[in-house]
C-alpha positions in Angstrom: -3.2 12.7 26.1 -4.4 16.3 25.5 -5.3 17.4 21.9 -2.5 19.9 22.0 0.0 17.2 22.9 -1.2 15.1 20.0 -0.9 18.1 17.7 2.7 18.8 18.9 3.7 15.2 18.4 2.2 15.1 14.9 4.1 18.3 14.1 7.3 16.7 15.4 6.8 13.7 13.2 6.3 16.0 10.2 9.5 17.8 11.1 11.4 14.5 11.0 10.0 13.7 7.6 10.7 17.1 6.2 14.3 17.1 7.5 15.0 13.9 5.6 13.2 15.2 2.5 15.4 18.3 2.5 18.5 16.2 2.8 17.4 14.2 -0.3 16.6 17.3 -2.4 19.9 19.1 -1.5 21.7 15.8 -2.2 20.4 15.8 -5.8 22.5 18.9 -6.5 25.3 18.9 -3.8 27.5 15.9 -3.7 28.6 14.8 -0.2 29.0 17.3 2.6 26.1 15.6 4.5 27.4 16.8 7.9 27.5 20.4 6.7 24.0 20.1 5.2 22.6 18.7 8.5 24.2 21.5 10.5 23.0 24.2 8.2 19.4 22.9 8.6 19.8 22.6 12.4 21.0 26.2 12.5 18.2 27.4 10.3 15.5 25.7 12.3 17.1 26.9 15.6 16.9 30.5 14.3 20.7 30.8 14.2 23.4 31.8 11.7 26.5 30.1 10.4 30.1 30.9 9.5 31.5 28.5 6.8 35.2 28.2 6.4 36.4 26.7 3.1 38.7 27.2 0.1 37.1 28.5 -3.1 35.4 26.0 -5.4 33.8 23.8 -2.8 30.2 24.7 -3.8 29.3 27.0 -1.0 27.2 29.2 -3.2 25.5 26.2 -4.8 24.8 24.7 -1.4 23.0 27.7 0.0 21.2 28.5 -3.3 19.9 24.9 -3.4 18.8 25.2 0.2 16.8 28.4 -0.6 15.1 26.7 -3.6 14.1 23.6 -1.6 12.6 26.0 1.0 11.0 28.4 -1.4 12.8 31.3 0.1 14.3 34.4 -1.4 18.1 34.3 -1.7 20.8 37.0 -2.1 24.5 36.6 -2.4 26.6 39.6 -1.2 30.3 39.6 -2.3 32.2 41.4 0.4 35.0 43.6 -0.9 37.3 46.3 0.7 35.2 49.1 -0.9 31.8 47.8 0.2 29.8 50.3 2.2 27.2 49.6 4.9 24.5 51.2 2.6 25.4 48.7 -0.1 24.1 46.0 2.2 21.2 47.5 4.1 20.0 50.0 1.4 20.1 53.7 1.0 17.9 56.8 0.6 17.9 58.6 -2.7 16.0 61.6 -4.0 12.9 60.4 -5.9 10.9 62.8 -8.1 7.2 62.6 -8.7 6.7 63.2 -12.5 3.1 64.5 -12.1 3.6 66.9 -9.2 7.3 67.6 -9.6 7.7 67.1 -5.9 11.0 65.6 -4.7 11.5 63.5 -1.6 13.8 61.0 -0.1 12.9 57.3 -0.7 14.5 54.3 0.9 15.6 51.6 -1.5 16.1 48.3 0.2 19.5 46.6 -0.1 20.3 42.9 -0.7 20.0 42.1 3.0 16.2 42.1 2.5 15.9 38.4 1.6 15.2 35.2 3.6 18.7 33.7 3.0 21.9 35.7 2.7 25.2 34.4 1.6 27.8 36.8 2.9 30.7 35.7 0.8 34.2 36.4 2.2 32.9 38.5 5.0 36.5 39.1 6.3 37.4 41.0 3.1 35.3 44.1 4.1 36.2 46.7 6.8 34.7 46.4 10.3 32.1 49.2 9.7 30.5 47.2 6.9 30.8 43.9 8.8 28.9 45.6 11.7 26.0 46.6 9.5 25.4 43.0 8.6 25.9 41.7 12.1 23.6 44.3 13.6 20.8 43.2 11.2 21.4 39.6 12.1 21.0 40.4 15.8 18.1 42.9 15.6 16.2 41.5 12.5 15.7 45.1 11.2 17.4 47.9 9.4 17.2 51.6 10.5 17.6 54.5 8.0 17.0 58.1 8.9 15.1 57.2 12.0 12.8 54.8 10.2 12.9 51.0 11.0 12.4 48.4 8.3 11.7 44.9 9.4 13.6 42.1 7.7 11.8 39.2 6.1 11.3 36.1 8.3 12.8 33.5 8.4 16.2 35.2 8.1 19.3 33.1 7.8 22.8 34.3 7.2 25.7 32.1 6.0 29.0 34.0 6.1 32.0 32.5 4.4 35.7 33.0 5.0 38.7 31.8 2.9 41.2 30.2 5.3 44.2 30.6 2.9 44.4 34.2 1.7 44.7 36.3 4.8 46.5 39.3 3.4 44.3 42.4 3.2 41.5 40.9 5.3 39.7 42.1 8.4 39.2 39.1 10.7 36.0 39.1 12.7 36.7 39.7 16.4 35.5 37.1 18.9 32.6 39.3 20.1 31.3 39.4 16.5 31.9 35.7 15.9 29.9 34.9 19.0 26.7 36.0 17.2 27.0 33.0 14.9 25.5 29.7 16.1 27.9 27.4 14.2 31.4 27.6 12.8 31.6 25.0 10.0 34.7 23.8 8.2 34.1 22.6 4.6 36.6 19.8 3.6 37.7 18.7 0.2 35.4 16.0 -1.3 36.6 12.4 -1.4 38.1 11.0 -4.6 34.8 9.2 -5.5 32.7 12.4 -4.7 35.0 14.5 -6.9 34.5 12.1 -9.8 30.7 12.5 -9.3 31.0 16.3 -9.0 33.0 16.6 -12.3 30.6 14.2 -14.1 27.6 16.2 -13.0 29.0 19.6 -13.7 30.4 18.9 -17.1 27.4 17.1 -18.6 25.2 20.1 -19.3 22.3 18.6 -17.4 20.6 20.3 -14.5 18.6 18.6 -11.7 15.4 20.4 -10.6 14.9 20.9 -6.9 11.5 20.3 -5.4 10.1 22.8 -3.0 9.6 21.2 0.4 8.6 24.0 2.8 7.1 27.5 2.8 8.3 30.4 5.0 5.3 30.1 7.2 6.0 26.4 7.9 9.6 27.1 8.7 8.6 29.7 11.2 6.2 27.2 12.8 9.0 24.6 13.0 11.3 27.2 14.6 8.7 27.7 17.3 8.3 23.9 17.6 12.1 23.4 18.4 11.7 25.5 21.5 9.0 23.3 22.8 11.2 20.2 23.0 11.8 19.3 26.7 15.3 19.1 28.0 16.1 16.9 31.0 17.8 18.8 33.9 20.8 16.4 33.6 21.3 17.4 29.9 20.9 21.1 30.7 23.5 20.8 33.4 25.8 18.8 31.1 25.7 21.5 28.4 26.4 24.3 30.8 29.2 22.3 32.4 30.9 21.8 29.1 30.8 25.6 28.4 32.1 26.3 31.9 35.0 23.9 31.4 36.2 26.1 28.6 36.9 29.0 30.9 40.4 29.1 32.2 41.2 29.7 35.9 37.7 28.8 37.0 36.6 26.0 39.3 35.3 23.9 36.4 38.4 24.3 34.2 40.6 21.2 33.8 44.4 21.7 34.1 44.9 21.4 30.3 42.4 24.2 29.7 44.4 26.5 32.1 47.5 25.5 30.3 46.4 25.9 26.7 43.6 28.5 26.6 43.3 32.2 27.3 39.6 32.6 26.8 36.5 30.5 27.0 32.9 30.5 25.7 30.1 32.7 27.1 26.5 31.9 28.0 25.4 32.2 24.3 27.3 28.9 23.7 25.2 27.2 26.3 22.0 28.5 24.7 23.1 27.3 21.3 24.1 23.9 22.6 20.6 23.4 24.0 18.7 24.9 21.0 20.8 22.9 18.5 20.3 19.8 20.7 16.5 20.3 20.5 16.5 20.6 16.7 18.8 17.6 16.3 16.6 15.5 18.4 13.5 16.5 16.3 15.5 15.8 13.1 16.3 12.3 14.5 12.6 11.6 15.2 12.8 12.2 19.0 11.0 14.7 21.2 13.7 14.6 23.9 17.3 15.9 24.1 20.2 13.6 25.1 23.9 14.2 25.9 24.7 12.7 22.5 22.8 15.6 20.8 25.0 18.0 22.8 28.2 16.2 21.9 27.3 16.1 18.2 27.2 19.9 17.9 29.8 20.9 20.5 32.6 21.5 18.1 30.8 23.8 15.6 29.3 25.7 18.6 32.5 26.1 20.6 35.5 26.3 18.3 35.0 30.0 17.4 34.2 30.9 21.0 37.5 29.7 22.6 40.9 31.2 22.2 44.1 29.1 22.4 47.3 30.5 23.8 50.9 30.4 22.5 51.6 27.1 24.2 48.8 25.4 22.3 50.0 26.9 19.0 53.6 25.9 19.7 52.5 22.3 20.3 50.1 22.2 17.4 47.0 21.8 19.5 43.8 23.0 17.8 40.5 24.2 19.3 38.9 20.9 18.2 41.5 18.9 20.2 40.7 20.8 23.4 36.9 20.5 22.9 37.2 16.7 22.4 39.2 16.4 25.6 36.6 18.5 27.4 33.8 16.2 26.2 35.7 13.1 27.4 36.1 14.6 30.9 32.7 16.2 31.2 
């Protein structure tokens, strides 16, 4: 075995250990939601972003802040409101005076987007122009002001939240914008036992310190490692086949897709299935991707990339139902 291979395998073993350590540290503060925590970590190490759907009070801010503390990363929460302007996110230029010389010049003051982890709270409450400023930064990893480009800190991870209940006065993200997010995660209510523990912890006045597990440099190294995980041709074909089956009126589409869907997922879904599969394999202590890895992340990757038609809505058929049927037939 070559020394480089030994080094890669050692790094993969370290990744598996670190992933479990992060689970443990986050679990000290956040009760339950293990599936959400795992997918957030998979998205981060895959260099993706997440949309998190959940009603208020389910510890979304606590979850992402705890994640940033365990990773020793800078964290900013941006509350999206109807009057929020693009410059409020990216930063703005103001006139700055030099006291000694009296000279005045424009100086760029960075906005809250200049952090490693961003919680974009209720992103659907702000107009499309402001949404676009965040989404452009997510895609390009930089901000441009008056012709000058400012690079964002790496790693850069955005978690955008949406409230599924209050839809009045909101600006839903269009499908083309949602496609930039790797995962669409749904946060459920805690179980009865979990809620008892939550109330007990939060009303005692005690706080649990979170140990720092990783540095920014180590995270970037792990993000590069995930791309080195080999994918068998059969698994690659399987992932692409699943995505092709979501596209109505194509040769791969089953009859129920033609009946209940108006739009399917694009190539970015195939890319995220493979990237997420690679990261999940490493987290599980393996250096190879299986169909099980693809199946495990298929729903959060696909459900915001497919559009059901009126027939599906009339019969109460959800995106998750169609994805599960596709996985059974693939």
